[in-house]
Each structure stands twice: as C-alpha cells, then as structure tokens.
CHARMM-style PDB file with segment names, atoms N, HN, CA, C and O in Angstrom:
ATOM      1  N   MET     1     120.964  49.131 140.396  1.00  0.00      PROA
ATOM      2  CA  MET     1     121.091  49.224 141.841  1.00  0.00      PROA
ATOM      3  C   MET     1     122.511  49.369 142.340  1.00  0.00      PROA
ATOM      4  O   MET     1     123.263  48.400 142.235  1.00  0.00      PROA
ATOM      5  N   ALA     2     122.966  50.569 142.907  1.00  0.00      PROA
ATOM      6  HN  ALA     2     122.355  51.357 142.992  1.00  0.00      PROA
ATOM      7  CA  ALA     2     124.279  50.528 143.650  1.00  0.00      PROA
ATOM      8  C   ALA     2     124.393  49.715 144.614  1.00  0.00      PROA
ATOM      9  O   ALA     2     123.414  49.148 145.100  1.00  0.00      PROA
ATOM     10  N   LYS     3     125.631  49.537 145.037  1.00  0.00      PROA
ATOM     11  HN  LYS     3     126.426  49.998 144.642  1.00  0.00      PROA
ATOM     12  CA  LYS     3     126.187  48.580 146.238  1.00  0.00      PROA
ATOM     13  C   LYS     3     126.051  49.435 147.580  1.00  0.00      PROA
ATOM     14  O   LYS     3     126.130  50.661 147.503  1.00  0.00      PROA
ATOM     15  N   PHE     4     125.887  48.926 148.572  1.00  0.00      PROA
ATOM     16  HN  PHE     4     125.822  47.930 148.635  1.00  0.00      PROA
ATOM     17  CA  PHE     4     125.904  49.645 149.666  1.00  0.00      PROA
ATOM     18  C   PHE     4     127.465  49.821 150.189  1.00  0.00      PROA
ATOM     19  O   PHE     4     128.398  49.058 149.939  1.00  0.00      PROA
ATOM     20  N   ARG     5     127.494  50.931 150.917  1.00  0.00      PROA
ATOM     21  HN  ARG     5     126.736  51.551 151.120  1.00  0.00      PROA
ATOM     22  CA  ARG     5     128.796  51.286 151.380  1.00  0.00      PROA
ATOM     23  C   ARG     5     129.183  50.457 152.527  1.00  0.00      PROA
ATOM     24  O   ARG     5     128.245  49.935 153.130  1.00  0.00      PROA
ATOM     25  N   ILE     6     130.394  50.224 152.961  1.00  0.00      PROA
ATOM     26  HN  ILE     6     131.156  50.648 152.471  1.00  0.00      PROA
ATOM     27  CA  ILE     6     130.645  49.641 154.308  1.00  0.00      PROA
ATOM     28  C   ILE     6     130.700  50.832 155.134  1.00  0.00      PROA
ATOM     29  O   ILE     6     131.485  51.770 154.996  1.00  0.00      PROA
ATOM     30  N   LEU     7     129.675  50.687 156.119  1.00  0.00      PROA
ATOM     31  HN  LEU     7     129.037  49.924 156.232  1.00  0.00      PROA
ATOM     32  CA  LEU     7     129.603  51.767 157.318  1.00  0.00      PROA
ATOM     33  C   LEU     7     129.665  51.254 158.626  1.00  0.00      PROA
ATOM     34  O   LEU     7     129.199  50.142 158.872  1.00  0.00      PROA
ATOM     35  N   SER     8     130.192  51.948 159.489  1.00  0.00      PROA
ATOM     36  HN  SER     8     130.571  52.852 159.289  1.00  0.00      PROA
ATOM     37  CA  SER     8     130.139  51.653 160.882  1.00  0.00      PROA
ATOM     38  C   SER     8     128.858  52.232 161.727  1.00  0.00      PROA
ATOM     39  O   SER     8     128.127  53.076 161.207  1.00  0.00      PROA
ATOM     40  N   GLY     9     128.659  51.826 162.828  1.00  0.00      PROA
ATOM     41  HN  GLY     9     129.252  51.141 163.250  1.00  0.00      PROA
ATOM     42  CA  GLY     9     127.397  52.240 163.552  1.00  0.00      PROA
ATOM     43  C   GLY     9     127.391  53.752 163.654  1.00  0.00      PROA
ATOM     44  O   GLY     9     126.307  54.334 163.645  1.00  0.00      PROA
ATOM     45  N   ARG    10     128.557  54.446 163.754  1.00  0.00      PROA
ATOM     46  HN  ARG    10     129.438  53.972 163.762  1.00  0.00      PROA
ATOM     47  CA  ARG    10     128.482  55.852 164.000  1.00  0.00      PROA
ATOM     48  C   ARG    10     128.163  56.556 162.873  1.00  0.00      PROA
ATOM     49  O   ARG    10     127.577  57.635 162.959  1.00  0.00      PROA
ATOM     50  N   GLU    11     128.552  55.960 161.578  1.00  0.00      PROA
ATOM     51  HN  GLU    11     129.028  55.083 161.508  1.00  0.00      PROA
ATOM     52  CA  GLU    11     128.318  56.593 160.337  1.00  0.00      PROA
ATOM     53  C   GLU    11     126.714  56.416 160.052  1.00  0.00      PROA
ATOM     54  O   GLU    11     126.050  57.311 159.530  1.00  0.00      PROA
ATOM     55  N   VAL    12     126.221  55.270 160.419  1.00  0.00      PROA
ATOM     56  HN  VAL    12     126.761  54.543 160.844  1.00  0.00      PROA
ATOM     57  CA  VAL    12     124.712  55.031 160.385  1.00  0.00      PROA
ATOM     58  C   VAL    12     124.101  56.110 161.048  1.00  0.00      PROA
ATOM     59  O   VAL    12     123.257  56.799 160.474  1.00  0.00      PROA
ATOM     60  N   CYS    13     124.494  56.340 162.340  1.00  0.00      PROA
ATOM     61  HN  CYS    13     125.179  55.781 162.806  1.00  0.00      PROA
ATOM     62  CA  CYS    13     123.639  57.327 163.311  1.00  0.00      PROA
ATOM     63  C   CYS    13     123.930  58.638 162.726  1.00  0.00      PROA
ATOM     64  O   CYS    13     123.007  59.441 162.860  1.00  0.00      PROA
ATOM     65  N   GLN    14     125.043  59.099 162.067  1.00  0.00      PROA
ATOM     66  HN  GLN    14     125.793  58.447 161.958  1.00  0.00      PROA
ATOM     67  CA  GLN    14     125.208  60.398 161.459  1.00  0.00      PROA
ATOM     68  C   GLN    14     124.243  60.470 160.194  1.00  0.00      PROA
ATOM     69  O   GLN    14     123.738  61.581 160.033  1.00  0.00      PROA
ATOM     70  N   ILE    15     123.932  59.607 159.373  1.00  0.00      PROA
ATOM     71  HN  ILE    15     124.343  58.705 159.504  1.00  0.00      PROA
ATOM     72  CA  ILE    15     123.006  59.505 158.280  1.00  0.00      PROA
ATOM     73  C   ILE    15     121.569  59.701 159.004  1.00  0.00      PROA
ATOM     74  O   ILE    15     120.803  60.591 158.634  1.00  0.00      PROA
ATOM     75  N   LEU    16     121.292  58.919 159.935  1.00  0.00      PROA
ATOM     76  HN  LEU    16     121.914  58.196 160.236  1.00  0.00      PROA
ATOM     77  CA  LEU    16     119.884  58.970 160.643  1.00  0.00      PROA
ATOM     78  C   LEU    16     119.824  60.267 161.156  1.00  0.00      PROA
ATOM     79  O   LEU    16     118.749  60.851 161.014  1.00  0.00      PROA
ATOM     80  N   GLY    17     120.807  60.892 161.764  1.00  0.00      PROA
ATOM     81  HN  GLY    17     121.679  60.418 161.879  1.00  0.00      PROA
ATOM     82  CA  GLY    17     120.728  62.250 162.390  1.00  0.00      PROA
ATOM     83  C   GLY    17     120.330  63.234 161.277  1.00  0.00      PROA
ATOM     84  O   GLY    17     119.413  64.033 161.468  1.00  0.00      PROA
ATOM     85  N   GLN    18     120.992  63.187 160.141  1.00  0.00      PROA
ATOM     86  HN  GLN    18     121.737  62.537 159.985  1.00  0.00      PROA
ATOM     87  CA  GLN    18     120.638  64.161 159.078  1.00  0.00      PROA
ATOM     88  C   GLN    18     119.020  64.034 158.587  1.00  0.00      PROA
ATOM     89  O   GLN    18     118.413  64.896 157.952  1.00  0.00      PROA
ATOM     90  N   HSD    19     118.592  62.998 158.955  1.00  0.00      PROA
ATOM     91  HN  HSD    19     119.085  62.298 159.472  1.00  0.00      PROA
ATOM     92  CA  HSD    19     117.031  62.924 158.710  1.00  0.00      PROA
ATOM     93  C   HSD    19     115.992  62.891 159.939  1.00  0.00      PROA
ATOM     94  O   HSD    19     114.970  62.206 159.977  1.00  0.00      PROA
ATOM     95  N   GLY    20     116.449  63.753 160.919  1.00  0.00      PROA
ATOM     96  HN  GLY    20     117.279  64.310 160.888  1.00  0.00      PROA
ATOM     97  CA  GLY    20     115.656  63.939 162.094  1.00  0.00      PROA
ATOM     98  C   GLY    20     115.689  63.061 163.464  1.00  0.00      PROA
ATOM     99  O   GLY    20     115.044  63.308 164.483  1.00  0.00      PROA
ATOM    100  N   PHE    21     116.707  61.837 163.224  1.00  0.00      PROA
ATOM    101  HN  PHE    21     117.231  61.636 162.396  1.00  0.00      PROA
ATOM    102  CA  PHE    21     116.666  61.069 164.285  1.00  0.00      PROA
ATOM    103  C   PHE    21     117.614  61.580 165.288  1.00  0.00      PROA
ATOM    104  O   PHE    21     118.670  62.068 164.884  1.00  0.00      PROA
ATOM    105  N   VAL    22     117.337  61.518 166.669  1.00  0.00      PROA
ATOM    106  HN  VAL    22     116.479  61.121 166.996  1.00  0.00      PROA
ATOM    107  CA  VAL    22     118.179  61.815 167.753  1.00  0.00      PROA
ATOM    108  C   VAL    22     118.590  60.591 168.551  1.00  0.00      PROA
ATOM    109  O   VAL    22     117.804  59.650 168.660  1.00  0.00      PROA
ATOM    110  N   GLU    23     119.666  60.569 169.055  1.00  0.00      PROA
ATOM    111  HN  GLU    23     120.305  61.334 168.967  1.00  0.00      PROA
ATOM    112  CA  GLU    23     120.156  59.528 169.991  1.00  0.00      PROA
ATOM    113  C   GLU    23     119.492  59.550 171.425  1.00  0.00      PROA
ATOM    114  O   GLU    23     119.758  60.467 172.202  1.00  0.00      PROA
ATOM    115  N   VAL    24     118.664  58.577 171.751  1.00  0.00      PROA
ATOM    116  HN  VAL    24     118.447  57.833 171.119  1.00  0.00      PROA
ATOM    117  CA  VAL    24     117.826  58.676 173.214  1.00  0.00      PROA
ATOM    118  C   VAL    24     118.718  57.989 174.215  1.00  0.00      PROA
ATOM    119  O   VAL    24     118.714  58.493 175.337  1.00  0.00      PROA
ATOM    120  N   ARG    25     119.446  56.983 174.032  1.00  0.00      PROA
ATOM    121  HN  ARG    25     119.450  56.573 173.120  1.00  0.00      PROA
ATOM    122  CA  ARG    25     120.063  55.975 174.862  1.00  0.00      PROA
ATOM    123  C   ARG    25     121.196  55.274 174.241  1.00  0.00      PROA
ATOM    124  O   ARG    25     121.308  55.339 173.016  1.00  0.00      PROA
ATOM    125  N   ARG    26     122.062  54.601 174.945  1.00  0.00      PROA
ATOM    126  HN  ARG    26     121.971  54.547 175.940  1.00  0.00      PROA
ATOM    127  CA  ARG    26     123.192  53.837 174.571  1.00  0.00      PROA
ATOM    128  C   ARG    26     123.428  52.833 175.625  1.00  0.00      PROA
ATOM    129  O   ARG    26     123.674  53.154 176.787  1.00  0.00      PROA
ATOM    130  N   ARG    27     123.358  51.721 175.246  1.00  0.00      PROA
ATOM    131  HN  ARG    27     123.158  51.461 174.302  1.00  0.00      PROA
ATOM    132  CA  ARG    27     123.597  50.696 176.365  1.00  0.00      PROA
ATOM    133  C   ARG    27     124.457  49.399 175.718  1.00  0.00      PROA
ATOM    134  O   ARG    27     124.090  48.765 174.729  1.00  0.00      PROA
ATOM    135  N   GLY    28     125.440  49.194 176.343  1.00  0.00      PROA
ATOM    136  HN  GLY    28     125.738  49.709 177.147  1.00  0.00      PROA
ATOM    137  CA  GLY    28     126.430  48.293 175.686  1.00  0.00      PROA
ATOM    138  C   GLY    28     126.882  48.592 174.329  1.00  0.00      PROA
ATOM    139  O   GLY    28     127.619  49.555 174.121  1.00  0.00      PROA
ATOM    140  N   SER    29     126.454  47.766 173.329  1.00  0.00      PROA
ATOM    141  HN  SER    29     125.855  46.983 173.498  1.00  0.00      PROA
ATOM    142  CA  SER    29     127.065  48.147 171.992  1.00  0.00      PROA
ATOM    143  C   SER    29     126.065  48.455 171.289  1.00  0.00      PROA
ATOM    144  O   SER    29     126.245  48.113 170.121  1.00  0.00      PROA
ATOM    145  N   HSD    30     124.876  49.054 171.504  1.00  0.00      PROA
ATOM    146  HN  HSD    30     124.730  49.332 172.454  1.00  0.00      PROA
ATOM    147  CA  HSD    30     123.951  49.587 170.818  1.00  0.00      PROA
ATOM    148  C   HSD    30     123.524  51.067 171.217  1.00  0.00      PROA
ATOM    149  O   HSD    30     123.488  51.517 172.363  1.00  0.00      PROA
ATOM    150  N   ILE    31     123.191  51.772 169.968  1.00  0.00      PROA
ATOM    151  HN  ILE    31     123.220  51.406 169.037  1.00  0.00      PROA
ATOM    152  CA  ILE    31     122.777  53.091 169.973  1.00  0.00      PROA
ATOM    153  C   ILE    31     121.140  53.103 169.752  1.00  0.00      PROA
ATOM    154  O   ILE    31     120.652  52.418 168.853  1.00  0.00      PROA
ATOM    155  N   VAL    32     120.452  53.783 170.473  1.00  0.00      PROA
ATOM    156  HN  VAL    32     120.848  54.340 171.203  1.00  0.00      PROA
ATOM    157  CA  VAL    32     118.963  53.749 170.111  1.00  0.00      PROA
ATOM    158  C   VAL    32     118.730  55.198 169.491  1.00  0.00      PROA
ATOM    159  O   VAL    32     118.856  56.263 170.096  1.00  0.00      PROA
ATOM    160  N   MET    33     118.386  55.029 168.239  1.00  0.00      PROA
ATOM    161  HN  MET    33     118.284  54.164 167.748  1.00  0.00      PROA
ATOM    162  CA  MET    33     117.938  56.474 167.602  1.00  0.00      PROA
ATOM    163  C   MET    33     116.437  56.604 167.471  1.00  0.00      PROA
ATOM    164  O   MET    33     115.749  55.608 167.250  1.00  0.00      PROA
ATOM    165  N   GLN    34     115.925  57.786 167.600  1.00  0.00      PROA
ATOM    166  HN  GLN    34     116.484  58.595 167.780  1.00  0.00      PROA
ATOM    167  CA  GLN    34     114.468  57.895 167.583  1.00  0.00      PROA
ATOM    168  C   GLN    34     114.206  59.210 166.893  1.00  0.00      PROA
ATOM    169  O   GLN    34     115.013  60.139 166.845  1.00  0.00      PROA
ATOM    170  N   ARG    35     112.823  59.195 166.287  1.00  0.00      PROA
ATOM    171  HN  ARG    35     112.168  58.440 166.326  1.00  0.00      PROA
ATOM    172  CA  ARG    35     112.288  60.413 165.458  1.00  0.00      PROA
ATOM    173  C   ARG    35     110.865  60.450 165.839  1.00  0.00      PROA
ATOM    174  O   ARG    35     110.150  59.448 165.853  1.00  0.00      PROA
ATOM    175  N   ARG    36     110.441  61.752 166.176  1.00  0.00      PROA
ATOM    176  HN  ARG    36     111.022  62.566 166.164  1.00  0.00      PROA
ATOM    177  CA  ARG    36     109.080  61.753 166.474  1.00  0.00      PROA
ATOM    178  C   ARG    36     108.344  62.328 165.249  1.00  0.00      PROA
ATOM    179  O   ARG    36     108.829  63.245 164.587  1.00  0.00      PROA
ATOM    180  N   THR    37     107.274  61.815 164.996  1.00  0.00      PROA
ATOM    181  HN  THR    37     106.880  61.070 165.534  1.00  0.00      PROA
ATOM    182  CA  THR    37     106.609  62.011 163.650  1.00  0.00      PROA
ATOM    183  C   THR    37     105.007  62.459 164.243  1.00  0.00      PROA
ATOM    184  O   THR    37     104.627  62.140 165.369  1.00  0.00      PROA
ATOM    185  N   THR    38     104.300  63.124 163.422  1.00  0.00      PROA
ATOM    186  HN  THR    38     104.609  63.384 162.507  1.00  0.00      PROA
ATOM    187  CA  THR    38     102.886  63.310 163.759  1.00  0.00      PROA
ATOM    188  C   THR    38     102.170  62.020 164.019  1.00  0.00      PROA
ATOM    189  O   THR    38     101.187  62.032 164.759  1.00  0.00      PROA
ATOM    190  N   THR    39     102.566  60.961 163.494  1.00  0.00      PROA
ATOM    191  HN  THR    39     103.364  60.951 162.892  1.00  0.00      PROA
ATOM    192  CA  THR    39     101.726  59.673 163.589  1.00  0.00      PROA
ATOM    193  C   THR    39     102.272  58.721 164.604  1.00  0.00      PROA
ATOM    194  O   THR    39     101.762  57.625 164.838  1.00  0.00      PROA
ATOM    195  N   GLY    40     103.387  59.219 165.222  1.00  0.00      PROA
ATOM    196  HN  GLY    40     103.801  60.109 165.033  1.00  0.00      PROA
ATOM    197  CA  GLY    40     104.006  58.423 166.361  1.00  0.00      PROA
ATOM    198  C   GLY    40     105.446  58.584 166.438  1.00  0.00      PROA
ATOM    199  O   GLY    40     105.942  59.624 166.002  1.00  0.00      PROA
ATOM    200  N   THR    41     106.091  57.784 166.883  1.00  0.00      PROA
ATOM    201  HN  THR    41     105.688  56.940 167.238  1.00  0.00      PROA
ATOM    202  CA  THR    41     107.602  57.663 167.173  1.00  0.00      PROA
ATOM    203  C   THR    41     108.333  56.299 166.228  1.00  0.00      PROA
ATOM    204  O   THR    41     107.889  55.151 166.244  1.00  0.00      PROA
ATOM    205  N   VAL    42     109.362  56.696 165.552  1.00  0.00      PROA
ATOM    206  HN  VAL    42     109.723  57.628 165.539  1.00  0.00      PROA
ATOM    207  CA  VAL    42     109.919  55.775 164.871  1.00  0.00      PROA
ATOM    208  C   VAL    42     111.262  55.542 165.685  1.00  0.00      PROA
ATOM    209  O   VAL    42     111.990  56.530 165.788  1.00  0.00      PROA
ATOM    210  N   THR    43     111.738  54.193 166.358  1.00  0.00      PROA
ATOM    211  HN  THR    43     111.147  53.391 166.274  1.00  0.00      PROA
ATOM    212  CA  THR    43     112.757  53.852 166.935  1.00  0.00      PROA
ATOM    213  C   THR    43     113.592  52.804 166.163  1.00  0.00      PROA
ATOM    214  O   THR    43     113.143  51.763 165.685  1.00  0.00      PROA
ATOM    215  N   VAL    44     114.994  53.272 166.108  1.00  0.00      PROA
ATOM    216  HN  VAL    44     115.358  54.118 166.497  1.00  0.00      PROA
ATOM    217  CA  VAL    44     115.785  52.191 165.386  1.00  0.00      PROA
ATOM    218  C   VAL    44     116.961  52.008 166.310  1.00  0.00      PROA
ATOM    219  O   VAL    44     117.606  52.970 166.726  1.00  0.00      PROA
ATOM    220  N   PRO    45     117.239  50.711 166.638  1.00  0.00      PROA
ATOM    221  CA  PRO    45     118.470  50.388 167.413  1.00  0.00      PROA
ATOM    222  C   PRO    45     119.453  50.127 166.313  1.00  0.00      PROA
ATOM    223  O   PRO    45     119.171  49.502 165.291  1.00  0.00      PROA
ATOM    224  N   VAL    46     121.091  50.847 166.692  1.00  0.00      PROA
ATOM    225  HN  VAL    46     121.321  51.355 167.522  1.00  0.00      PROA
ATOM    226  CA  VAL    46     121.910  50.646 165.736  1.00  0.00      PROA
ATOM    227  C   VAL    46     123.031  49.888 166.434  1.00  0.00      PROA
ATOM    228  O   VAL    46     123.346  50.305 167.549  1.00  0.00      PROA
ATOM    229  N   PRO    47     123.589  48.981 166.009  1.00  0.00      PROA
ATOM    230  CA  PRO    47     124.777  48.505 166.739  1.00  0.00      PROA
ATOM    231  C   PRO    47     125.922  49.195 166.475  1.00  0.00      PROA
ATOM    232  O   PRO    47     126.222  49.482 165.316  1.00  0.00      PROA
ATOM    233  N   ASP    48     126.761  49.567 167.630  1.00  0.00      PROA
ATOM    234  HN  ASP    48     126.517  49.334 168.571  1.00  0.00      PROA
ATOM    235  CA  ASP    48     127.954  50.554 167.451  1.00  0.00      PROA
ATOM    236  C   ASP    48     129.155  49.607 167.186  1.00  0.00      PROA
ATOM    237  O   ASP    48     129.981  49.373 168.069  1.00  0.00      PROA
ATOM    238  N   HSD    49     129.224  49.075 165.954  1.00  0.00      PROA
ATOM    239  HN  HSD    49     128.553  49.265 165.238  1.00  0.00      PROA
ATOM    240  CA  HSD    49     130.390  48.180 165.565  1.00  0.00      PROA
ATOM    241  C   HSD    49     131.129  48.968 164.446  1.00  0.00      PROA
ATOM    242  O   HSD    49     130.668  50.012 163.985  1.00  0.00      PROA
ATOM    243  N   TYR    50     132.277  48.424 164.040  1.00  0.00      PROA
ATOM    244  HN  TYR    50     132.652  47.576 164.414  1.00  0.00      PROA
ATOM    245  CA  TYR    50     133.076  49.009 163.196  1.00  0.00      PROA
ATOM    246  C   TYR    50     132.612  48.906 161.776  1.00  0.00      PROA
ATOM    247  O   TYR    50     132.746  49.777 160.917  1.00  0.00      PROA
ATOM    248  N   GLU    51     132.008  47.649 161.628  1.00  0.00      PROA
ATOM    249  HN  GLU    51     131.899  46.941 162.326  1.00  0.00      PROA
ATOM    250  CA  GLU    51     131.108  47.397 160.181  1.00  0.00      PROA
ATOM    251  C   GLU    51     129.824  46.855 160.600  1.00  0.00      PROA
ATOM    252  O   GLU    51     129.657  45.986 161.456  1.00  0.00      PROA
ATOM    253  N   ILE    52     128.859  47.502 159.856  1.00  0.00      PROA
ATOM    254  HN  ILE    52     128.995  48.207 159.160  1.00  0.00      PROA
ATOM    255  CA  ILE    52     127.490  47.035 160.022  1.00  0.00      PROA
ATOM    256  C   ILE    52     127.199  45.888 159.022  1.00  0.00      PROA
ATOM    257  O   ILE    52     127.582  46.116 157.875  1.00  0.00      PROA
ATOM    258  N   ARG    53     126.601  44.716 159.241  1.00  0.00      PROA
ATOM    259  HN  ARG    53     126.290  44.532 160.173  1.00  0.00      PROA
ATOM    260  CA  ARG    53     126.532  43.693 158.161  1.00  0.00      PROA
ATOM    261  C   ARG    53     125.305  44.009 157.546  1.00  0.00      PROA
ATOM    262  O   ARG    53     124.408  44.675 158.062  1.00  0.00      PROA
ATOM    263  N   LEU    54     125.301  43.428 156.251  1.00  0.00      PROA
ATOM    264  HN  LEU    54     126.030  42.886 155.832  1.00  0.00      PROA
ATOM    265  CA  LEU    54     124.466  43.836 155.308  1.00  0.00      PROA
ATOM    266  C   LEU    54     122.874  43.656 155.761  1.00  0.00      PROA
ATOM    267  O   LEU    54     122.037  44.557 155.707  1.00  0.00      PROA
ATOM    268  N   GLY    55     122.689  42.578 156.124  1.00  0.00      PROA
ATOM    269  HN  GLY    55     123.370  41.846 156.168  1.00  0.00      PROA
ATOM    270  CA  GLY    55     121.179  42.213 156.803  1.00  0.00      PROA
ATOM    271  C   GLY    55     120.665  43.297 157.777  1.00  0.00      PROA
ATOM    272  O   GLY    55     119.512  43.722 157.854  1.00  0.00      PROA
ATOM    273  N   THR    56     121.807  43.684 158.549  1.00  0.00      PROA
ATOM    274  HN  THR    56     122.743  43.339 158.486  1.00  0.00      PROA
ATOM    275  CA  THR    56     121.440  44.734 159.724  1.00  0.00      PROA
ATOM    276  C   THR    56     121.135  46.022 159.080  1.00  0.00      PROA
ATOM    277  O   THR    56     120.133  46.653 159.415  1.00  0.00      PROA
ATOM    278  N   LEU    57     121.975  46.464 158.141  1.00  0.00      PROA
ATOM    279  HN  LEU    57     122.789  45.952 157.869  1.00  0.00      PROA
ATOM    280  CA  LEU    57     121.798  47.588 157.368  1.00  0.00      PROA
ATOM    281  C   LEU    57     120.504  47.851 156.610  1.00  0.00      PROA
ATOM    282  O   LEU    57     120.002  48.964 156.455  1.00  0.00      PROA
ATOM    283  N   GLN    58     119.965  46.557 156.103  1.00  0.00      PROA
ATOM    284  HN  GLN    58     120.373  45.653 156.230  1.00  0.00      PROA
ATOM    285  CA  GLN    58     118.772  46.466 155.396  1.00  0.00      PROA
ATOM    286  C   GLN    58     117.560  46.741 156.359  1.00  0.00      PROA
ATOM    287  O   GLN    58     116.550  47.362 156.027  1.00  0.00      PROA
ATOM    288  N   SER    59     117.798  46.190 157.606  1.00  0.00      PROA
ATOM    289  HN  SER    59     118.618  45.685 157.876  1.00  0.00      PROA
ATOM    290  CA  SER    59     116.684  46.290 158.606  1.00  0.00      PROA
ATOM    291  C   SER    59     116.655  47.659 159.005  1.00  0.00      PROA
ATOM    292  O   SER    59     115.557  48.198 159.149  1.00  0.00      PROA
ATOM    293  N   ILE    60     117.729  48.310 159.208  1.00  0.00      PROA
ATOM    294  HN  ILE    60     118.621  47.873 159.090  1.00  0.00      PROA
ATOM    295  CA  ILE    60     117.768  49.662 159.903  1.00  0.00      PROA
ATOM    296  C   ILE    60     117.065  50.787 158.803  1.00  0.00      PROA
ATOM    297  O   ILE    60     116.338  51.718 159.149  1.00  0.00      PROA
ATOM    298  N   ILE    61     117.482  50.451 157.343  1.00  0.00      PROA
ATOM    299  HN  ILE    61     118.072  49.694 157.062  1.00  0.00      PROA
ATOM    300  CA  ILE    61     116.841  51.149 156.261  1.00  0.00      PROA
ATOM    301  C   ILE    61     115.210  51.116 156.426  1.00  0.00      PROA
ATOM    302  O   ILE    61     114.475  52.103 156.453  1.00  0.00      PROA
ATOM    303  N   ARG    62     114.801  49.655 156.536  1.00  0.00      PROA
ATOM    304  HN  ARG    62     115.398  48.854 156.514  1.00  0.00      PROA
ATOM    305  CA  ARG    62     113.405  49.315 156.451  1.00  0.00      PROA
ATOM    306  C   ARG    62     112.743  50.089 157.779  1.00  0.00      PROA
ATOM    307  O   ARG    62     111.687  50.712 157.676  1.00  0.00      PROA
ATOM    308  N   GLN    63     113.363  49.998 158.839  1.00  0.00      PROA
ATOM    309  HN  GLN    63     114.221  49.492 158.923  1.00  0.00      PROA
ATOM    310  CA  GLN    63     112.620  50.512 160.003  1.00  0.00      PROA
ATOM    311  C   GLN    63     112.706  52.068 160.022  1.00  0.00      PROA
ATOM    312  O   GLN    63     111.803  52.682 160.590  1.00  0.00      PROA
ATOM    313  N   SER    64     113.829  52.808 159.382  1.00  0.00      PROA
ATOM    314  HN  SER    64     114.563  52.309 158.920  1.00  0.00      PROA
ATOM    315  CA  SER    64     114.001  54.249 159.518  1.00  0.00      PROA
ATOM    316  C   SER    64     113.116  54.852 158.415  1.00  0.00      PROA
ATOM    317  O   SER    64     112.706  55.983 158.678  1.00  0.00      PROA
ATOM    318  N   GLY    65     112.714  54.304 157.169  1.00  0.00      PROA
ATOM    319  HN  GLY    65     113.047  53.385 156.956  1.00  0.00      PROA
ATOM    320  CA  GLY    65     111.850  54.628 156.072  1.00  0.00      PROA
ATOM    321  C   GLY    65     112.848  55.716 155.270  1.00  0.00      PROA
ATOM    322  O   GLY    65     112.432  56.537 154.452  1.00  0.00      PROA
ATOM    323  N   ILE    66     114.056  55.577 155.618  1.00  0.00      PROA
ATOM    324  HN  ILE    66     114.394  54.911 156.283  1.00  0.00      PROA
ATOM    325  CA  ILE    66     115.153  56.545 154.894  1.00  0.00      PROA
ATOM    326  C   ILE    66     115.467  55.825 153.287  1.00  0.00      PROA
ATOM    327  O   ILE    66     115.606  54.609 153.158  1.00  0.00      PROA
ATOM    328  N   ALA    67     115.531  56.597 152.361  1.00  0.00      PROA
ATOM    329  HN  ALA    67     115.419  57.585 152.466  1.00  0.00      PROA
ATOM    330  CA  ALA    67     115.857  56.122 151.094  1.00  0.00      PROA
ATOM    331  C   ALA    67     117.052  55.220 150.992  1.00  0.00      PROA
ATOM    332  O   ALA    67     118.028  55.603 151.638  1.00  0.00      PROA
ATOM    333  N   ARG    68     117.172  54.182 150.365  1.00  0.00      PROA
ATOM    334  HN  ARG    68     116.379  53.871 149.841  1.00  0.00      PROA
ATOM    335  CA  ARG    68     118.320  53.244 150.373  1.00  0.00      PROA
ATOM    336  C   ARG    68     119.657  54.088 149.842  1.00  0.00      PROA
ATOM    337  O   ARG    68     120.792  53.924 150.289  1.00  0.00      PROA
ATOM    338  N   SER    69     119.305  54.962 148.864  1.00  0.00      PROA
ATOM    339  HN  SER    69     118.383  55.095 148.501  1.00  0.00      PROA
ATOM    340  CA  SER    69     120.248  55.551 148.281  1.00  0.00      PROA
ATOM    341  C   SER    69     121.224  56.525 149.148  1.00  0.00      PROA
ATOM    342  O   SER    69     122.268  56.980 148.679  1.00  0.00      PROA
ATOM    343  N   GLU    70     120.861  56.735 150.190  1.00  0.00      PROA
ATOM    344  HN  GLU    70     120.014  56.365 150.572  1.00  0.00      PROA
ATOM    345  CA  GLU    70     121.512  57.578 151.228  1.00  0.00      PROA
ATOM    346  C   GLU    70     122.588  56.476 151.769  1.00  0.00      PROA
ATOM    347  O   GLU    70     123.615  56.964 152.244  1.00  0.00      PROA
ATOM    348  N   PHE    71     122.502  55.281 151.761  1.00  0.00      PROA
ATOM    349  HN  PHE    71     121.669  54.885 151.376  1.00  0.00      PROA
ATOM    350  CA  PHE    71     123.382  54.327 152.193  1.00  0.00      PROA
ATOM    351  C   PHE    71     124.200  53.634 151.027  1.00  0.00      PROA
ATOM    352  O   PHE    71     125.045  52.812 151.379  1.00  0.00      PROA
ATOM    353  N   GLU    72     124.058  53.847 149.864  1.00  0.00      PROA
ATOM    354  HN  GLU    72     123.371  54.515 149.579  1.00  0.00      PROA
ATOM    355  CA  GLU    72     124.839  53.277 148.840  1.00  0.00      PROA
ATOM    356  C   GLU    72     126.060  54.087 148.558  1.00  0.00      PROA
ATOM    357  O   GLU    72     126.192  55.261 148.902  1.00  0.00      PROA
ATOM    358  N   SER    73     127.018  53.322 147.854  1.00  0.00      PROA
ATOM    359  HN  SER    73     126.911  52.368 147.574  1.00  0.00      PROA
ATOM    360  CA  SER    73     128.293  53.980 147.399  1.00  0.00      PROA
ATOM    361  C   SER    73     127.909  54.783 146.253  1.00  0.00      PROA
ATOM    362  O   SER    73     126.938  54.540 145.537  1.00  0.00      PROA
ATOM    363  N   GLN    74     128.737  55.775 146.109  1.00  0.00      PROA
ATOM    364  HN  GLN    74     129.526  55.972 146.691  1.00  0.00      PROA
ATOM    365  CA  GLN    74     128.463  56.911 145.114  1.00  0.00      PROA
ATOM    366  C   GLN    74     129.372  56.511 143.621  1.00  0.00      PROA
ATOM    367  O   GLN    74     129.595  57.361 142.759  1.00  0.00      PROA
ATOM    368  N   ASP    75     129.755  55.304 143.534  1.00  0.00      PROA
ATOM    369  HN  ASP    75     129.574  54.614 144.235  1.00  0.00      PROA
ATOM    370  CA  ASP    75     130.672  54.905 142.230  1.00  0.00      PROA
ATOM    371  C   ASP    75     129.848  55.063 140.973  1.00  0.00      PROA
ATOM    372  OT1 ASP    75     130.344  54.815 139.874  1.00  0.00      PROA
TER     373      ASP     75
END
C-alpha cells in the first residue's frame, strides 16, 4: 500500500472535480463539494488548508467513495 501524498485543500478539490464533484459553496476555511447520483447527493466538506491532515484526508476519501489510489504518491 503506497503512502498518501501531501495535498492541499485545493488539490483535493481538483481530484474530487475530476470525479464529478462541483463546488457548491465556500464559507470561512471550508469548501463544500457535491456530486449528484441516481440514488441521492454526496456532499463532502474540504478544509481549504495548505496541508490536509491524514485523518481528514481518509474521511474525505471515505465520504466521496473515490479510490484511495487517486490520493497516493506515485513512487
């Protein structure tokens, strides 16, 4: 299992955007990304920080349903 890359909030939003998420609002230091599916809506809050902490990144991955490999380093 590869290690996670060090990602900023904006980089995480770019990855989410590649998978159909769109920014619906921004308030303070958080960006709310959302994707509509046939079964409902998936909403993921992303902190707009220079470096996302590991536990926060794992939570974003779990909520979004995107493969972990998208966020891992390519070494």
